[in-house]
LODO-408488 format. One record per atom (N, C-alpha, C): residue number from 1; residue in one letter; y, z, x. Coordinates in steps of 0.1 Angstrom, whole numbers, padded with zeros to 4 digits. Layout:
% residues N
    n  res      Y      Z      X
  NUM    A      Y      Z      X
...
//
This chain:
% residues 197
    n  res      Y      Z      X
    1    M  -0056  -0285   0074
    1    M  -0070  -0281   0075
    1    M  -0073  -0271   0085
    2    L  -0080  -0260   0082
    2    L  -0083  -0250   0092
    2    L  -0094  -0254   0102
    3    D  -0092  -0250   0114
    3    D  -0102  -0252   0124
    3    D  -0114  -0243   0123
    4    R  -0111  -0231   0118
    4    R  -0122  -0221   0117
    4    R  -0122  -0214   0104
    5    A  -0134  -0210   0100
    5    A  -0135  -0203   0087
    5    A  -0132  -0188   0090
    6    W  -0125  -0182   0081
    6    W  -0122  -0168   0081
    6    W  -0131  -0160   0072
    7    G  -0136  -0149   0077
    7    G  -0144  -0140   0068
    7    G  -0135  -0131   0060
    8    C  -0139  -0128   0048
    8    C  -0131  -0119   0039
    8    C  -0141  -0110   0032
    9    G  -0138  -0097   0032
    9    G  -0146  -0088   0025
    9    G  -0138  -0079   0015
   10    G  -0145  -0075   0005
   10    G  -0138  -0066  -0005
   10    G  -0147  -0054  -0007
   11    L  -0140  -0043  -0010
   11    L  -0147  -0030  -0013
   11    L  -0142  -0025  -0026
   12    Q  -0151  -0021  -0034
   12    Q  -0148  -0015  -0048
   12    Q  -0154  -0002  -0049
   13    R  -0148   0007  -0056
   13    R  -0153   0021  -0058
   13    R  -0165   0022  -0067
   14    S  -0167   0012  -0076
   14    S  -0177   0013  -0086
   14    S  -0185   0000  -0086
   15    E  -0198   0002  -0087
   15    E  -0207  -0010  -0088
   15    E  -0204  -0017  -0102
   16    Q  -0201  -0009  -0112
   16    Q  -0199  -0016  -0125
   16    Q  -0186  -0024  -0125
   17    T  -0175  -0019  -0120
   17    T  -0162  -0027  -0120
   17    T  -0163  -0038  -0110
   18    G  -0171  -0036  -0100
   18    G  -0172  -0047  -0090
   18    G  -0183  -0057  -0092
   19    S  -0191  -0056  -0103
   19    S  -0202  -0064  -0105
   19    S  -0199  -0079  -0106
   20    T  -0188  -0083  -0113
   20    T  -0185  -0097  -0113
   20    T  -0180  -0102  -0100
   21    C  -0173  -0093  -0092
   21    C  -0169  -0097  -0079
   21    C  -0181  -0100  -0070
   22    V  -0191  -0092  -0071
   22    V  -0203  -0093  -0063
   22    V  -0210  -0107  -0066
   23    E  -0211  -0110  -0079
   23    E  -0216  -0123  -0083
   23    E  -0208  -0134  -0077
   24    W  -0195  -0133  -0078
   24    W  -0186  -0144  -0073
   24    W  -0188  -0145  -0058
   25    A  -0189  -0133  -0051
   25    A  -0190  -0133  -0036
   25    A  -0203  -0140  -0032
   26    D  -0214  -0138  -0040
   26    D  -0227  -0144  -0037
   26    D  -0226  -0159  -0036
   27    D  -0217  -0165  -0043
   27    D  -0216  -0180  -0044
   27    D  -0204  -0185  -0035
   28    T  -0197  -0176  -0028
   28    T  -0186  -0180  -0020
   28    T  -0188  -0178  -0005
   29    P  -0188  -0189   0003
   29    P  -0190  -0187   0017
   29    P  -0180  -0178   0024
   30    N  -0184  -0170   0033
   30    N  -0175  -0162   0041
   30    N  -0169  -0150   0033
   31    L  -0174  -0147   0021
   31    L  -0169  -0136   0013
   31    L  -0180  -0126   0011
   32    T  -0177  -0114   0014
   32    T  -0187  -0103   0011
   32    T  -0181  -0093   0002
   33    W  -0189  -0086  -0005
   33    W  -0184  -0075  -0014
   33    W  -0193  -0063  -0013
   34    G  -0187  -0052  -0013
   34    G  -0194  -0039  -0011
   34    G  -0188  -0028  -0020
   35    V  -0196  -0017  -0020
   35    V  -0192  -0006  -0028
   35    V  -0188   0006  -0018
   36    T  -0178   0013  -0021
   36    T  -0174   0024  -0012
   36    T  -0170   0036  -0020
   37    D  -0168   0047  -0014
   37    D  -0163   0059  -0021
   37    D  -0148   0058  -0023
   38    G  -0141   0048  -0017
   38    G  -0127   0046  -0018
   38    G  -0119   0054  -0007
   39    V  -0124   0065  -0003
   39    V  -0117   0073   0007
   39    V  -0121   0069   0022
   40    H  -0134   0067   0023
   40    H  -0140   0065   0037
   40    H  -0146   0051   0039
   41    P  -0137   0040   0040
   41    P  -0143   0027   0042
   41    P  -0151   0026   0055
   42    D  -0148   0035   0065
   42    D  -0155   0034   0078
   42    D  -0170   0038   0076
   43    R  -0174   0044   0065
   43    R  -0188   0047   0063
   43    R  -0195   0035   0057
   44    F  -0188   0025   0053
   44    F  -0194   0013   0047
   44    F  -0192   0001   0055
   45    E  -0183   0001   0064
   45    E  -0179  -0011   0072
   45    E  -0180  -0007   0087
   46    E  -0182  -0018   0095
   46    E  -0182  -0016   0110
   46    E  -0169  -0012   0115
   47    H  -0169  -0004   0126
   47    H  -0157   0000   0132
   47    H  -0151  -0011   0141
   48    D  -0138  -0012   0142
   48    D  -0131  -0022   0150
   48    D  -0134  -0036   0145
   49    A  -0137  -0039   0132
   49    A  -0143  -0052   0128
   49    A  -0132  -0060   0120
   50    W  -0122  -0054   0115
   50    W  -0113  -0062   0106
   50    W  -0099  -0064   0112
   51    D  -0094  -0076   0110
   51    D  -0080  -0079   0115
   51    D  -0070  -0074   0105
   52    V  -0073  -0074   0093
   52    V  -0064  -0070   0082
   52    V  -0071  -0062   0071
   53    V  -0066  -0051   0067
   53    V  -0071  -0044   0055
   53    V  -0059  -0043   0045
   54    I  -0062  -0047   0033
   54    I  -0051  -0047   0023
   54    I  -0055  -0037   0012
   55    S  -0046  -0028   0008
   55    S  -0048  -0019  -0002
   55    S  -0036  -0021  -0013
   56    N  -0040  -0027  -0024
   56    N  -0030  -0030  -0034
   56    N  -0031  -0021  -0046
   57    H  -0022  -0012  -0047
   57    H  -0022  -0002  -0058
   57    H  -0035   0005  -0059
   58    V  -0038   0012  -0048
   58    V  -0051   0020  -0047
   58    V  -0048   0034  -0044
   59    I  -0039   0037  -0034
   59    I  -0037   0050  -0029
   59    I  -0031   0060  -0039
   60    E  -0024   0055  -0049
   60    E  -0019   0064  -0060
   60    E  -0029   0070  -0069
   61    H  -0041   0064  -0068
   61    H  -0053   0069  -0076
   61    H  -0061   0079  -0068
   62    M  -0058   0081  -0056
   62    M  -0066   0090  -0047
   62    M  -0059   0104  -0048
   63    H  -0067   0114  -0046
   63    H  -0061   0128  -0045
   63    H  -0053   0128  -0032
   64    Q  -0042   0134  -0032
   64    Q  -0033   0134  -0020
   64    Q  -0040   0141  -0008
   65    D  -0049   0150  -0011
   65    D  -0056   0156   0001
   65    D  -0066   0146   0008
   66    D  -0069   0135   0001
   66    D  -0078   0126   0007
   66    D  -0071   0115   0015
   67    L  -0058   0114   0013
   67    L  -0050   0103   0019
   67    L  -0051   0103   0034
   68    D  -0050   0114   0041
   68    D  -0051   0115   0056
   68    D  -0065   0109   0060
   69    E  -0075   0113   0054
   69    E  -0089   0108   0057
   69    E  -0090   0093   0055
   70    H  -0084   0089   0044
   70    H  -0084   0074   0041
   70    H  -0077   0066   0051
   71    F  -0065   0070   0055
   71    F  -0058   0063   0065
   71    F  -0065   0063   0079
   72    G  -0071   0074   0083
   72    G  -0079   0075   0095
   72    G  -0091   0066   0094
   73    S  -0097   0065   0083
   73    S  -0109   0057   0081
   73    S  -0105   0042   0081
   74    V  -0094   0038   0075
   74    V  -0089   0024   0076
   74    V  -0086   0021   0091
   75    L  -0080   0030   0098
   75    L  -0077   0028   0112
   75    L  -0090   0025   0120
   76    A  -0101   0032   0117
   76    A  -0113   0031   0124
   76    A  -0119   0017   0122
   77    I  -0118   0011   0110
   77    I  -0124  -0002   0108
   77    I  -0116  -0014   0112
   78    L  -0103  -0011   0116
   78    L  -0094  -0022   0121
   78    L  -0097  -0025   0135
   79    A  -0096  -0037   0139
   79    A  -0097  -0041   0153
   79    A  -0084  -0038   0160
   80    P  -0084  -0036   0173
   80    P  -0072  -0033   0180
   80    P  -0062  -0044   0177
   81    G  -0049  -0040   0173
   81    G  -0039  -0049   0169
   81    G  -0040  -0053   0155
   82    G  -0050  -0048   0147
   82    G  -0052  -0051   0133
   82    G  -0041  -0044   0125
   83    R  -0039  -0049   0113
   83    R  -0029  -0045   0104
   83    R  -0034  -0039   0091
   84    Y  -0028  -0029   0086
   84    Y  -0031  -0023   0073
   84    Y  -0019  -0026   0064
   85    I  -0021  -0033   0053
   85    I  -0010  -0036   0044
   85    I  -0013  -0028   0031
   86    A  -0004  -0019   0028
   86    A  -0005  -0010   0016
   86    A   0006  -0012   0007
   87    S   0003  -0014  -0006
   87    S   0013  -0015  -0016
   87    S   0010  -0005  -0027
   88    T   0020   0002  -0031
   88    T   0019   0013  -0041
   88    T   0032   0015  -0048
   89    P   0032   0020  -0060
   89    P   0045   0023  -0067
   89    P   0053   0034  -0060
   90    H   0066   0032  -0060
   90    H   0075   0042  -0054
   90    H   0078   0053  -0064
   91    R   0076   0065  -0059
   91    R   0078   0077  -0068
   91    R   0091   0077  -0075
   92    F   0102   0073  -0069
   92    F   0115   0074  -0075
   92    F   0117   0065  -0087
   93    S   0109   0054  -0087
   93    S   0111   0045  -0099
   93    S   0100   0047  -0110
   94    G   0092   0058  -0108
   94    G   0081   0061  -0117
   94    G   0085   0072  -0127
   95    P   0075   0077  -0133
   95    P   0061   0074  -0131
   95    P   0057   0060  -0136
   96    H   0047   0055  -0130
   96    H   0042   0041  -0133
   96    H   0029   0041  -0141
   97    D   0025   0053  -0145
   97    D   0013   0053  -0153
   97    D   0017   0058  -0167
   98    I   0007   0062  -0175
   98    I   0009   0066  -0189
   98    I   0019   0078  -0190
   99    S   0021   0085  -0179
   99    S   0030   0097  -0179
   99    S   0044   0095  -0185
  100    R   0049   0083  -0182
  100    R   0063   0080  -0186
  100    R   0064   0079  -0201
  101    V   0053   0074  -0208
  101    V   0053   0073  -0222
  101    V   0054   0087  -0229
  102    F   0049   0097  -0222
  102    F   0050   0111  -0227
  102    F   0062   0119  -0222
  103    G   0071   0112  -0215
  103    G   0083   0118  -0211
  103    G   0083   0126  -0198
  104    Y   0072   0124  -0190
  104    Y   0071   0131  -0177
  104    Y   0079   0125  -0167
  105    D   0084   0132  -0157
  105    D   0092   0127  -0146
  105    D   0084   0124  -0134
  106    V   0072   0129  -0134
  106    V   0062   0126  -0123
  106    V   0049   0122  -0129
  107    S   0041   0115  -0121
  107    S   0028   0110  -0126
  107    S   0019   0121  -0129
  108    A   0012   0121  -0140
  108    A   0003   0131  -0144
  108    A  -0010   0125  -0151
  109    G  -0011   0112  -0150
  109    G  -0022   0105  -0156
  109    G  -0031   0099  -0146
  110    M  -0034   0086  -0146
  110    M  -0043   0080  -0137
  110    M  -0037   0079  -0122
  111    H  -0024   0080  -0121
  111    H  -0018   0081  -0108
  111    H  -0018   0095  -0104
  112    L  -0026   0099  -0094
  112    L  -0027   0113  -0090
  112    L  -0014   0117  -0083
  113    K  -0009   0108  -0075
  113    K   0004   0110  -0068
  113    K   0010   0097  -0065
  114    E   0023   0096  -0068
  114    E   0031   0084  -0063
  114    E   0040   0089  -0052
  115    Y   0042   0080  -0042
  115    Y   0047   0084  -0029
  115    Y   0061   0078  -0026
  116    T   0067   0083  -0016
  116    T   0079   0077  -0010
  116    T   0076   0071   0003
  117    Y   0085   0062   0008
  117    Y   0083   0056   0021
  117    Y   0082   0067   0032
  118    G   0090   0077   0031
  118    G   0090   0088   0041
  118    G   0076   0095   0042
  119    E   0071   0098   0030
  119    E   0058   0105   0030
  119    E   0047   0096   0036
  120    L   0047   0083   0032
  120    L   0037   0074   0038
  120    L   0038   0072   0053
  121    V   0051   0070   0057
  121    V   0053   0068   0072
  121    V   0048   0080   0079
  122    R   0050   0092   0075
  122    R   0046   0104   0082
  122    R   0030   0104   0082
  123    K   0024   0101   0071
  123    K   0009   0102   0071
  123    K   0003   0090   0079
  124    L   0009   0079   0079
  124    L   0003   0068   0086
  124    L   0005   0070   0101
  125    R   0016   0076   0106
  125    R   0018   0079   0120
  125    R   0008   0090   0124
  126    K   0006   0100   0115
  126    K  -0003   0111   0118
  126    K  -0017   0106   0120
  127    A  -0021   0096   0112
  127    A  -0034   0090   0113
  127    A  -0036   0081   0126
  128    G  -0025   0077   0132
  128    G  -0026   0070   0145
  128    G  -0020   0056   0144
  129    F  -0014   0052   0133
  129    F  -0008   0039   0132
  129    F   0005   0038   0139
  130    R   0008   0026   0144
  130    R   0020   0024   0151
  130    R   0027   0011   0146
  131    R   0039   0009   0150
  131    R   0047  -0003   0146
  131    R   0047  -0005   0131
  132    L   0053   0005   0124
  132    L   0053   0004   0109
  132    L   0065  -0005   0105
  133    K   0063  -0013   0095
  133    K   0073  -0022   0090
  133    K   0072  -0022   0074
  134    S   0082  -0028   0068
  134    S   0081  -0031   0054
  134    S   0083  -0045   0051
  135    S   0077  -0050   0041
  135    S   0078  -0064   0037
  135    S   0091  -0067   0029
  136    L   0098  -0077   0034
  136    L   0111  -0080   0027
  136    L   0109  -0094   0021
  137    T   0112  -0095   0009
  137    T   0113  -0108   0002
  137    T   0127  -0110  -0003
  138    I   0134  -0120   0003
  138    I   0148  -0123  -0001
  138    I   0148  -0131  -0014
  139    P   0155  -0127  -0024
  139    P   0156  -0135  -0036
  139    P   0160  -0149  -0034
  140    K   0153  -0159  -0041
  140    K   0156  -0173  -0039
  140    K   0171  -0177  -0041
  141    R   0177  -0170  -0050
  141    R   0191  -0173  -0053
  141    R   0200  -0170  -0041
  142    I   0195  -0161  -0032
  142    I   0203  -0159  -0019
  142    I   0199  -0168  -0008
  143    M   0186  -0169  -0006
  143    M   0181  -0178   0005
  143    M   0166  -0182   0002
  144    D   0163  -0194   0005
  144    D   0149  -0198   0003
  144    D   0142  -0195   0016
  145    A   0135  -0183   0017
  145    A   0128  -0179   0029
  145    A   0115  -0172   0025
  146    K   0106  -0173   0035
  146    K   0093  -0166   0033
  146    K   0094  -0151   0035
  147    P   0086  -0143   0028
  147    P   0086  -0129   0031
  147    P   0082  -0126   0045
  148    F   0088  -0115   0051
  148    F   0085  -0111   0064
  148    F   0085  -0096   0065
  149    A   0079  -0090   0075
  149    A   0079  -0076   0077
  149    A   0088  -0072   0088
  150    S   0095  -0061   0086
  150    S   0106  -0057   0095
  150    S   0106  -0042   0096
  151    G   0107  -0037   0109
  151    G   0109  -0023   0111
  151    G   0123  -0018   0107
  152    A   0133  -0027   0110
  152    A   0147  -0024   0106
  152    A   0148  -0022   0091
  153    Y   0141  -0031   0084
  153    Y   0142  -0030   0069
  153    Y   0135  -0017   0064
  154    L   0124  -0013   0070
  154    L   0118   0000   0067
  154    L   0128   0011   0069
  155    T   0135   0011   0080
  155    T   0145   0021   0083
  155    T   0156   0022   0072
  156    Y   0160   0010   0068
  156    Y   0170   0008   0058
  156    Y   0165   0015   0045
  157    L   0153   0011   0041
  157    L   0147   0017   0029
  157    L   0146   0032   0029
  158    R   0142   0037   0040
  158    R   0141   0052   0042
  158    R   0155   0058   0040
  159    L   0165   0052   0045
  159    L   0179   0057   0044
  159    L   0183   0057   0030
  160    I   0181   0046   0022
  160    I   0184   0046   0008
  160    I   0176   0056   0001
  161    E   0163   0058   0004
  161    E   0155   0067  -0002
  161    E   0160   0082   0000
  162    T   0164   0085   0012
  162    T   0170   0098   0015
  162    T   0182   0101   0007
  163    I   0191   0091   0005
  163    I   0203   0093  -0003
  163    I   0199   0095  -0018
  164    L   0189   0087  -0023
  164    L   0185   0088  -0036
  164    L   0178   0102  -0039
  165    G   0171   0107  -0028
  165    G   0164   0120  -0029
  165    G   0174   0131  -0031
  166    L   0186   0130  -0028
  166    L   0196   0140  -0031
  166    L   0199   0142  -0045
  167    I   0195   0132  -0054
  167    I   0198   0133  -0068
  167    I   0186   0141  -0074
  168    P   0189   0153  -0079
  168    P   0178   0162  -0084
  168    P   0172   0157  -0097
  169    N   0179   0151  -0106
  169    N   0174   0147  -0119
  169    N   0167   0133  -0118
  170    A   0154   0133  -0121
  170    A   0146   0121  -0120
  170    A   0151   0109  -0128
  171    K   0156   0111  -0140
  171    K   0161   0101  -0149
  171    K   0174   0094  -0143
  172    V   0182   0103  -0138
  172    V   0195   0098  -0131
  172    V   0191   0090  -0118
  173    R   0181   0096  -0111
  173    R   0177   0089  -0099
  173    R   0171   0075  -0102
  174    R   0163   0074  -0113
  174    R   0158   0061  -0117
  174    R   0169   0051  -0120
  175    R   0180   0056  -0127
  175    R   0191   0047  -0130
  175    R   0198   0043  -0117
  176    A   0200   0052  -0108
  176    A   0206   0049  -0095
  176    A   0197   0039  -0087
  177    L   0184   0040  -0088
  177    L   0175   0031  -0081
  177    L   0177   0017  -0087
  178    G   0179   0016  -0100
  178    G   0181   0003  -0106
  178    G   0193  -0004  -0100
  179    L   0204   0004  -0097
  179    L   0215  -0002  -0090
  179    L   0212  -0006  -0076
  180    C   0203   0001  -0070
  180    C   0200  -0002  -0056
  180    C   0191  -0014  -0054
  181    R   0185  -0019  -0065
  181    R   0177  -0031  -0065
  181    R   0185  -0043  -0060
  182    A   0197  -0043  -0063
  182    A   0206  -0054  -0059
  182    A   0206  -0055  -0043
  183    P   0207  -0044  -0036
  183    P   0207  -0045  -0022
  183    P   0192  -0044  -0016
  184    L   0183  -0049  -0024
  184    L   0169  -0051  -0019
  184    L   0161  -0039  -0018
  185    F   0162  -0029  -0027
  185    F   0153  -0018  -0027
  185    F   0144  -0020  -0039
  186    Q   0131  -0022  -0037
  186    Q   0121  -0025  -0047
  186    Q   0115  -0013  -0053
  187    S   0108  -0014  -0065
  187    S   0102  -0003  -0071
  187    S   0088  -0001  -0066
  188    N   0083  -0010  -0058
  188    N   0070  -0009  -0051
  188    N   0072  -0008  -0036
  189    I   0064   0001  -0030
  189    I   0064   0003  -0016
  189    I   0054  -0007  -0010
  190    V   0058  -0014   0000
  190    V   0049  -0023   0008
  190    V   0051  -0019   0023
  191    I   0041  -0014   0029
  191    I   0041  -0010   0043
  191    I   0031  -0017   0051
  192    V   0035  -0022   0062
  192    V   0025  -0029   0072
  192    V   0025  -0020   0084
  193    A   0013  -0015   0086
  193    A   0010  -0005   0097
  193    A   0000  -0011   0107
  194    E   0003  -0011   0120
  194    E  -0005  -0017   0130
  194    E  -0013  -0007   0138
  195    K  -0025  -0011   0142
  195    K  -0033  -0003   0151
  195    K  -0030  -0007   0165
  196    K  -0029   0003   0174
  196    K  -0026  -0001   0188
  196    K  -0036  -0010   0194
  197    S  -0031  -0019   0202
  197    S  -0040  -0029   0209
  197    S  -0048  -0022   0220
//
């Protein structure tokens, strides 16, 4: 049993797609729901107010020119020591939108840009985030353990990504990435970035 109630808030880009969430939030204690432009959550939320901000398959839908502003805006609403957890498809295993059906090697549909670990690490550091890690989930057949975030694992992923980046053909790179899944390289990026205390 928890000793204290935690507040939780959600932001949606559209009132239409968020309408059922707003109705649900009205009946749920400690849950708020709001509408944002998606890029600037700091215009809709208090600064230094949130301990954790989660972005699950959102940033690939933003224009790449807006990503720096988005990361800076998320940093502004995080409390000191707060964490931003971002999950997005890895560019090397994509495209992950309708583009693949039409034979494209890069996203050209609803995903405006799919990223690599290296690109996101550079942008998050530029925005002011520190202590970057990646979430590691060990397959149950190897060990029964809870997922955890590790800076060493993020370094490992960036090394594998650098090696894969030397393969110029996207289809060959995707096949090579399939082989790398055995040593724990996932098709989705998960980065945990911390705001300085």
